[in-house]
N, C-alpha and C positions, 0 to 999 in steps of 0.2 A: 504494500500500500504506500502511495506517495506521501511524503511528509506534509503536514498541513500547518498553517499558521495558527498559533495558539493565542486565544484572547488574553491569557494571563500576562502576555508581554505588553498589553495595552492598558493604560490606567486612566484614560480620559473618559469624558461623559458620553462620547459617541464613537462609533467605529466607522472606518472607511471600508466600503464594500470591496471585497476581493473577488476577482473573476474565477472563483473556484468551480463553477459549473461550465466553464468554457469547453465545448466539445463533449460534454457528458450526456449520457442517456439516462433519463429520469423517469421513474414510474411513480404516478400519483394514484393510489387506490382511493376510491370514493371521490374521484376528481370532478364529478358533476354535482357535488353537494355545495352548500353555502361556502364553506371554507375552500373546498377544492377548486371551485371555479375561479375565485380571485387568485388563489395560489398559482394556478396554471397561467392566468393572464400575466401575473408578475414574472413568472419564469420566462414567458415568451417575450417580455420586454427587455431582456438581456441585462437585468440588474446585477446578476452575479456571473455574467458571461453568457455567450450564445450557446445554448445546449444543442447537441447534435439531434436529440430526439426527446420529446415529452410525450409519454404514454399515459393515457387516462384509462384506468380500469374501473368499470362500474357495471351494475346489472340492469340499469334503467335505460333502455334504448331511446325512449322519448326524450329524456334529459340530454342524452348524447346528441340526438338530432337537433334539439333546441340550441345546445351549446355550439355545435358546428355551424348552424345558421347564423348565430349571433356574430361569429367571426367573419363569415362571408359577407354580412351586411355592414361591416365597419367601413365608414367613409371618411371619418375625421382624419385630418392629416397627421395628428399626433399618434394615431394608431397604425401608421404605416409599418413600423418595425414589427409590431405584434401581428399584423396581417401577413406580412412576408414570412414570419416564423411559423404562423399557422399553416400556410401553404406548404412550407418545406419541412416542418419539424413535428407537428402535432399529429398524434395517432390515437384513435379510439379503439378500445378493445372491450367487447362484451364479456363479462365474467363476474364471478363472485369471490370476494376475498375469503369466504367461508370454505370454498372448494380448493383443496390442495392442487389438483391438476391445473385449475385456472390460474392460480398464483404462480406456479412453476412456469407455465407457458409465458406469462407476462413478464417474468423476471429474467428471461434469457438475455444475456449481453447488456444488462442494466448496471449502471454505476451507482445510482442513488435511488433509494426507495423512500417515499413520503407516505406514511399510512394515515390517510385522512378518512378512511371508511369507518363509520361508527353508527350505532343506534344511540341517540343522545337525548330523546325526549323522556324525561323522568317518569311521568305516569305510564307511558307505554312500556318502559322497561320494568316497572313494578308489576304490571299485569302479564307481561310476557318475558319473564326473566331468562327463559331458555333461549329466546331469540337474541337477547342482549349478550349472553355468553357466546353464542355462535359467532356473532360479528365482532364484538369488542375483545374477546379472548382468543377464540379459535383462529380468527383472522391473523393476529400477530404471531400466533404459534405456527401457522402455515408459512409465514414469511421467514421466520427463524429456521424452521425445519427445512425449507427449500434451500436456503443458503448452506446449511450444515450438510444435508444429505447429498446435495449435488455439487458441493464445494464451489459455489458461485463466487466470483471475485467482486462482490458488491462492496463498495468503499464505505458507504454510510447508509444507515436506516434511521429515519426520524419518525417517532411515534407522536401523533397529535393527541394530547390528553386534555384534561379539563380540571377546573378548580374543584369540581365535585369528587375528584379522586383523592382529595386531601381529607383525611378523617371521614371516609364515606359513610353515609347513613342510608343510601338508596342503592338500588341494583345498578343503575347507570354508573354511579361513582365507584361502586365496588368492582365492576368489570373493568373500568378504565384504570383503577389502581392496579389491578392484576396485569393489565396491558403494559403499564409502566414497568412492573417487575419482570415481566417476560423479556422485554427488550434489555433491561439492565443486566439480567443474568446471562443473556446471550453473549455479552462481551467476553465471558469466561471461556466458553466452549468454541466460540467463533472469533478469536482475537484479531483476525485480519480484517474484520468488519467493525466499524464504529457504530454502536447502537446508542441513540440518544433520544430524548423526549422534550416536548414543550407542553406547558399548561397555559390555558387562557380562560378568561371568565366569559360572562355573557357578551356575545357579539351583538352590537347595536343593529336591530331590525333584521337579523337573520331569520331563516325559516323556523317557525315555532316559538320565537321569542315574544316578549310581552308587548313590544312597541307596535308591530303590525296588528296585534289583537286590539290594542287600545285605539289605533287608527280606525279600524273597522267599526268598533263600538261607537266611537264618536260620530262617524259618518252616518250611522244609523240612529242617532239620537240618544244613545246610551241605554242603560247605565254602563259606566266603565266599572268592570269587576276587578278587584284586586284581592289578594289572599290576606295579608296582614300589613297594615300601613307602615309599620316600623321595619319590615323586612328589607334588608340591604342586598345589593348585588354589585359585583364589579362590572364596569362598563368599558368597552373598547370597540373600536371599529374593526372591521374584518381585515383592513390593511395593517392595523397595529398587531393583530394576531399573526399575520404573515410576516411582519417585521421580526417577530420573535422566532419564527421558524428559520428565517434567513440568518439571524444572529447565531442561532444554534448550529446551523450548517457550517458557518464559518469558524466558530470559536469553541463549541462545546467539546469537552473531553469525554471519552467513553463512559457511559453510565450516567452522565449528568442530565438533569432536567432543567431547562431554561424557563424562567417565569418573568413576565413583564411587570413593571411597576404601574399598576392601573388604579384609577379613581373608582369610587363606588358612590351609590346614592340609594335613597329609599324608593320603593315602588310607588309610594304616595307622591313623592316629588316628580317622578316620571309622569304619573297620571295627571297631576295638576298642571305640569308644564305643557302637556299636549292638549289638555282641555282649554287652557287659556281663559278667556272671558266668556266662553260659551256656557250656556245654562244646561250643563250635563251632570246628572247625579253620579255619585260614586257609591258602589255597593261592595261591602267587605264580605268575602265568601268563606274565609278561614283557610288555614294551611292545607295543602294537598298532600296525598301520600308520598312520603319520601323526600319532602322538601325541608331545607334548613332555613332558619331565620337569617343566619349570616353565613356567607361562604368563606372558605379558607383557600388561599393560594399556597401557603407554606405553613406546616404545622409546627407546634412547639418542639416536637421531637426532631423535625427536619431543620429548624433554624440554626442549630448548633453546627451543622456541616453545610451551611449555605454561605456562599461568597457573592460579593457584588461584582458584576461584569458590565461595566458601562451603565446603560439604562436598564439592565436586566439583573435578576438574581439567578444564580446557578446552584441548584441543589445537588450536592455531590453524592455519589453512590455510597450506600452503607456497607457494601461488600468490601472486606479488607483488601481483596486482590485488586480492586479498582481505585483505592485511595492513594494519593500522592505519597511518595516516600518521605518527603519533608514538606512542611507547610508553615510558613511564617505569617500567612495572611490571617487577619482577624475574621471572626464570623460576620457575615453580612447583616445579620439580624440578631436582636437580643430577645425577641418574642415572636409569636406566631404572626403571620401576615393575614389579617382578617378584613373582610369588607366592612366590618363594624368600625374599624380604625381609620378608614380613609374616606369617610362620607363627605361629599361636597354638598353645599346648600342648594336651596331652590333656584336662586338666580344662576348659580354655576351650572346646574342641571339644564336650565333653559338654554344657556349659552352652548353647552356641550351638544345638545340636540340641534341647535341652530347651525353650529359649525359643520355638522354632518348632514345638513339638509333633511332633518327628520321631523321638524315641527309640522303641524297640520298645514297643508297648502304649499309647503316647500317641495314635497315629492309625492305626486299622485301616481301610484303604481297602477299599470294596466292590469286587467284580469290575467292571472296566471304568472305574473312577474313578481319576483320577490321585491319587497320594499327597499332593501339595501342595494339592490341592483339599480333601481331607479334613482336612488340618492347618489350612488357612485357615478352613474351616467351623467347626472346634472353637474357634479363636481368636475368631470372630465371635459364637459362641453366648453 
């Protein structure tokens, strides 16, 4: 495996992107999902070098078709590089990360794997836990097994995890926590491949999040339903989540989990910010199965082996084989990193939503189009 630049040699607040993906073949599982689509677009924009191939593996042919059409219809001059790379580099493969043969077929001659395939809706995972296990646990196992059994020369595997994997109380979080451990331990038996992870919080306006729900309820005259007014959630844009993936690709050590430093707010602040001066009632429905009042990005147990890496935290692996021989760096945190600790106020919440074009009237998504895509399109225009 080629030597890679280590983030530990850089102590500044930001990092300069390295062309580490130049000429690489990249597989994105779940590449038609909320995260996957933006990740693919960013990969095709040459931020980390021009990839030789970007392969999207997913089981939804309709989403693949829509994604392919969205690239064909790009006409904005700033999209020229992305459009050219789409024609030359982007490949769609129908398959399921749950099926070992599908994974092995897609991973042939691949240099980098980004595992974005996931079942991530908390209530669905509570009612269908066996399905969550198949995607969130067996999928990563298939990736690791394929590399090990076929001795594939994959350089890096990135697992996309979630804040719900930290001290999990629901099936979704439990399965994603196991996902992290599967990749961490894989560094021991497959030392030629670097396995790393990232965690991120609620992505603003992604599929299944609260903001599209509130938009729809407000458009229909209410009421706006929320679980518990004091409930807090980390908030970040999909691009900020991808920033964390790119930082991990460049600078994470084997077994590390990269975590962004993200703000949080209460669900009541989000509801009031979107309602504005409209006469829309708010209805409190109570906490749902498997939900937390406050989310954690880094637990109290993890904070003692967490270091600061520019704008991110890096949770080091607990396995002794993956820990550095010497370490003079102080811990990056003295306590757990909770959404309860980073709550922004109402005005700041309004400004955050405005900045991402998510206030009512800023982004009117057409039927069948995710709100965050409409907002992102407006920012790019």
